[in-house]
C-alpha positions as CSV (number, residue, x, y, z in Angstrom):
1,M,-17.8,-65.3,47.9
2,A,-15.3,-68.3,46.4
3,N,-14.5,-71.5,47.9
4,L,-10.5,-71.7,48.3
5,N,-10.0,-74.9,50.1
6,G,-6.9,-76.6,49.3
7,F,-5.3,-73.1,47.9
8,D,-2.2,-73.0,49.6
9,A,-0.4,-69.9,49.4
10,N,3.2,-71.6,50.6
11,Q,2.6,-73.3,47.8
12,V,2.7,-71.2,45.3
13,E,5.4,-68.4,44.1
14,P,3.9,-64.9,44.3
15,T,3.6,-62.4,41.3
16,G,6.0,-59.8,41.6
17,D,5.8,-56.0,40.3
18,F,4.0,-55.4,37.3
19,D,6.6,-53.2,35.6
20,P,6.5,-52.0,32.2
21,V,8.8,-53.6,29.4
22,P,11.0,-51.7,27.7
23,A,9.9,-50.1,24.3
24,G,11.0,-52.8,21.5
25,Q,10.0,-56.1,20.1
26,Y,9.0,-58.7,21.8
27,L,8.2,-62.6,20.6
28,A,4.8,-63.3,22.2
29,V,1.3,-65.4,22.0
30,I,-2.2,-64.3,23.3
31,T,-3.3,-66.5,25.8
32,E,-6.4,-65.3,26.1
33,S,-9.1,-63.0,24.1
34,E,-12.8,-61.4,25.3
35,M,-15.5,-59.3,23.9
36,R,-16.0,-56.7,27.1
37,P,-19.0,-54.2,26.6
38,T,-17.5,-50.6,26.3
39,K,-17.4,-48.2,29.4
40,S,-20.3,-46.1,27.5
41,G,-22.3,-49.3,27.1
42,I,-23.0,-48.3,23.5
43,G,-20.5,-50.6,21.8
44,S,-18.0,-53.6,22.8
45,Y,-13.6,-54.6,22.6
46,L,-12.3,-57.6,22.2
47,Q,-9.7,-57.7,25.0
48,L,-6.2,-59.5,24.0
49,T,-3.7,-60.7,26.0
50,F,-0.7,-61.4,25.1
51,A,2.4,-63.5,27.1
52,I,6.1,-63.4,26.4
53,I,7.6,-65.9,25.4
54,D,10.9,-65.3,25.3
55,G,14.1,-63.5,26.8
56,E,14.3,-61.4,30.3
57,H,10.9,-60.2,30.4
58,K,9.3,-63.9,29.2
59,G,6.1,-64.4,30.7
60,H,5.3,-60.7,31.2
61,R,1.6,-59.5,30.2
62,L,0.3,-57.2,27.7
63,W,-3.1,-56.1,26.6
64,A,-4.6,-54.6,23.5
65,R,-7.7,-53.9,23.3
66,L,-9.7,-53.3,20.2
67,N,-13.2,-51.4,19.4
68,L,-14.6,-53.4,16.9
69,N,-17.9,-52.7,17.6
70,N,-18.1,-49.0,18.2
71,P,-20.3,-45.9,17.2
72,N,-16.9,-44.0,16.3
73,A,-16.4,-45.4,12.5
74,M,-12.7,-44.6,13.2
75,A,-12.5,-46.0,15.9
76,V,-13.7,-49.6,14.5
77,S,-11.4,-49.1,10.9
78,I,-8.7,-48.8,13.3
79,A,-9.5,-51.7,15.3
80,R,-9.9,-54.1,11.9
81,A,-6.7,-53.0,10.7
82,E,-5.0,-54.1,14.2
83,L,-7.0,-57.7,13.9
84,A,-5.5,-57.8,10.4
85,A,-2.2,-57.0,10.9
86,I,-2.6,-60.0,14.3
87,C,-3.9,-62.2,12.1
88,R,-1.7,-62.5,9.5
89,A,1.3,-61.8,11.8
90,V,0.0,-65.8,12.9
91,G,-1.1,-66.9,9.4
92,V,-5.2,-67.2,10.7
93,L,-6.5,-65.0,8.1
94,A,-10.1,-65.8,8.2
95,P,-10.3,-66.5,12.0
96,Q,-14.0,-67.8,13.0
97,D,-13.3,-67.7,16.9
98,S,-10.8,-65.2,18.7
99,V,-9.6,-68.2,20.6
100,E,-8.3,-68.9,16.9
101,L,-5.7,-66.7,17.5
102,H,-4.6,-67.9,20.5
103,N,-0.8,-70.0,21.3
104,L,0.8,-68.8,17.7
105,P,3.9,-66.6,18.4
106,L,4.0,-63.5,16.7
107,V,5.9,-60.4,17.0
108,V,4.6,-57.7,19.2
109,H,6.0,-53.9,18.9
110,V,6.1,-52.4,22.4
111,K,6.0,-48.4,23.1
112,C,6.1,-47.0,26.3
113,K,3.5,-44.3,27.0
114,K,3.0,-42.0,30.4
115,R,-0.8,-42.1,31.5
116,D,-2.3,-38.7,31.7
117,D,-4.4,-39.8,35.5
118,T,-1.6,-41.0,37.3
119,G,1.6,-40.1,35.2
120,D,2.8,-44.1,35.9
121,I,4.7,-45.4,32.5
122,T,2.9,-48.0,30.8
123,N,2.6,-50.5,28.1
124,E,0.9,-49.9,24.8
125,V,1.5,-52.9,21.9
126,K,1.7,-50.2,18.5
127,G,1.7,-53.4,15.9
128,Y,2.4,-57.1,15.0
129,S,4.8,-58.4,12.5
130,P,5.4,-62.6,12.2
131,K,7.7,-64.7,14.0
132,N,10.0,-64.9,10.9
133,A,10.0,-61.1,10.6
134,E,12.3,-61.2,13.8
135,S,15.0,-62.8,12.5
136,S,15.0,-60.6,8.9
137,A,14.6,-57.8,11.1
138,A,17.6,-58.6,13.7
139,T,19.8,-58.9,11.0
140,K,19.3,-55.7,8.9
141,L,19.3,-53.8,12.5
142,A,22.9,-55.5,12.5
143,A,23.9,-54.9,9.5
144,P,27.2,-52.5,8.7
145,S,26.1,-49.0,8.9
146,A,27.4,-46.5,6.4
147,N,31.2,-45.8,8.2
148,G,32.3,-49.4,8.3
149,G,30.5,-50.2,11.8
150,T,27.7,-52.3,13.5
151,T,24.6,-51.5,14.7
152,N,24.4,-53.3,17.9
153,R,20.5,-53.0,17.7
154,T,19.8,-56.5,18.5
155,P,15.6,-57.2,19.7
156,P,15.7,-57.6,23.2
157,W,14.5,-61.4,23.2
158,K,17.8,-61.9,21.5
159,R,20.2,-60.2,24.1
């Protein structure tokens, strides 16, 4: 049981639906990180919570799980590569603790995926870029096309 003395729901705005964001690139920060045991109990993963900090989906949360301690060597290799991408994106190349990655802006590349068990659409973080890469990526996407027109592929947080 938890003591909720002093809490008044009339004073707090309730959370909305947790609908997925559209696939795209979003400016975000890591707000939480925690090592958790795997379901099987023979490994652990680093769970990262990202918060989108700009644009229409500001405040939306995304999660990534990095299997850093796992009997499957391929899973560990993928997780270490993903962690390296995050570290490079935020400019912390040799962190001693995951908290060193918190509150540093980076661009997360988000995909939408249909869950096998429920059929619901969920988000999956599939890549990371430095924050300063967002402006150069947006510039490249808005460059004139071969037919002389321009493509309107402005990142969602810039619309």
